[in-house]
Structure formats: C-alpha cells, structure tokens
N, C-alpha and C positions, 0 to 999 in steps of 0.2 A: 384539592386543594391546586393551580394553574402558578409554575415559574414563571413569573413574567419578570421575575430583577434576569436586565440584562448581569449579568455576573454568570447565572448559572446559565445562560443562554453559550458567550460562551466558553464553559464551557466545556459544555455539550460540541460548540464548533469546532471545538480545541480537539476535542475523540473525535470526530471525525476528523479531524484532517492526518492526525499521528497515524490513526487503523488505514486511511486508505493513504501514506506511505509505505506501511508494513503491504498491507497489498501493493504495490506498485513492483519496489521496493521484492519482492516476492516472483511475483509477472520476470523484473531484468531478472535476474539467480536462474529461474526455466525458460528465459529465450538463448539468456550465453550457458547453458548449460544442452542443450537443442543447439545452439549454432554449432558448440564443441563435436558433439557428436557427425556433426554431419561432416566437419572437418577431418576428422578421425573418418569414416568409414569412408569419403575420399581416397586418403592417403588408405 
C-alpha cells in the first residue's frame, strides 16, 4: 500500500526534521565539550 496522503508525508518530514534537530544539538554539545577540554588543556 502506497502512502500517498500528504498528511502522512508531512508527518514523516516532521519526524526527519525533529531527528535532524536532535543530531545537530548532539553535535553542538560534542563541539562545546571538545572546546572546553582544549581550553582546560591550555590552562
């Protein structure tokens, strides 16, 4: 059965956007932690 309804598609896109946001937040946190470690290493 093909999901041709736009409602289903928009839900999938919403899920994709949400997961992308989670991934971006995780990457930001990792970048911040890496930066903090570098700062501490300098000190």
